[in-house]
C-alpha positions in Angstrom: 0.1 0.5 -0.2 2.2 3.5 -0.8 2.0 6.5 0.9 -1.3 8.2 -0.8 -4.0 5.7 -0.4 -2.8 4.9 3.3 -3.6 8.9 3.9 -7.1 8.9 1.8 -7.5 5.5 4.6 -7.8 7.6 7.6 -9.0 10.6 6.5 -11.6 8.6 4.9 -15.6 9.2 6.7 -19.0 7.9 7.8 -21.6 10.2 8.2 -23.5 8.6 11.3 -26.1 9.8 13.5 -26.9 8.8 17.4 -30.3 7.3 18.5 -31.1 6.6 21.8 -33.1 6.2 23.6 -32.2 6.9 26.6 -33.5 10.6 28.1 -29.9 11.8 29.7 -28.2 10.9 27.0 -29.6 11.9 23.4 -27.6 14.9 21.1 -29.1 15.8 17.4 -30.1 13.4 15.2 -28.7 15.2 12.8 -25.8 13.2 10.5 -22.2 14.7 10.4 -19.2 12.9 9.6 -17.1 11.6 11.4 -13.5 9.3 11.2 -14.2 5.5 10.0 -11.0 5.2 11.8 -13.1 5.4 14.9 -14.1 3.0 16.8 -15.7 2.3 20.1 -13.7 4.1 22.1 -13.8 7.8 20.0 -17.6 7.3 19.0 -18.2 8.0 23.0 -15.3 10.3 23.5 -17.3 12.5 20.1 -20.9 11.5 22.1 -19.1 12.4 25.5 -17.9 16.1 23.8 -21.6 16.0 22.0 -23.3 16.1 25.8 -20.5 18.3 27.3 -20.0 15.4 29.6 -17.1 16.6 33.0 -16.9 12.9 33.3 -16.0 10.4 29.9 -19.1 7.6 30.0 -18.2 4.6 27.4 -21.2 4.1 25.2 -22.3 1.0 23.1 -22.9 1.7 19.4 -24.9 -0.3 16.8 -25.0 -0.8 13.2 -28.0 -2.8 11.9 -28.6 -4.2 15.3 -25.0 -5.8 15.4 -22.1 -4.2 18.3 -19.3 -2.5 17.0 -16.3 -3.2 18.2 -14.2 -2.7 15.9 -13.1 0.5 14.1 -16.0 1.9 11.2 -14.4 0.5 8.5 -13.4 -2.6 9.9 -17.2 -3.5 10.7 -18.5 -1.7 7.4 -15.7 -4.0 5.3 -16.7 -7.4 7.8 -20.5 -7.0 7.3 -20.7 -5.6 3.6 -23.4 -7.8 1.9 -24.1 -8.5 -2.6 -25.2 -6.1 -3.9 
């Protein structure tokens, strides 16, 4: 993999929305872009920032009812469906 390829991979983004039924953790449901290199910890940091949380909370994230435990990039690659 060349240098240009890894740069574009590090810059790749995905549009996401953070949805929950728990009122105290609700943030805007407007989609916005996050780096695809983020995993659970990075996504939790984004949500904590949006909440203005003083203490960091570790959240769980799902896509199509599957827990995200790797980077978004790896999750999507591992769960791609045939077109």
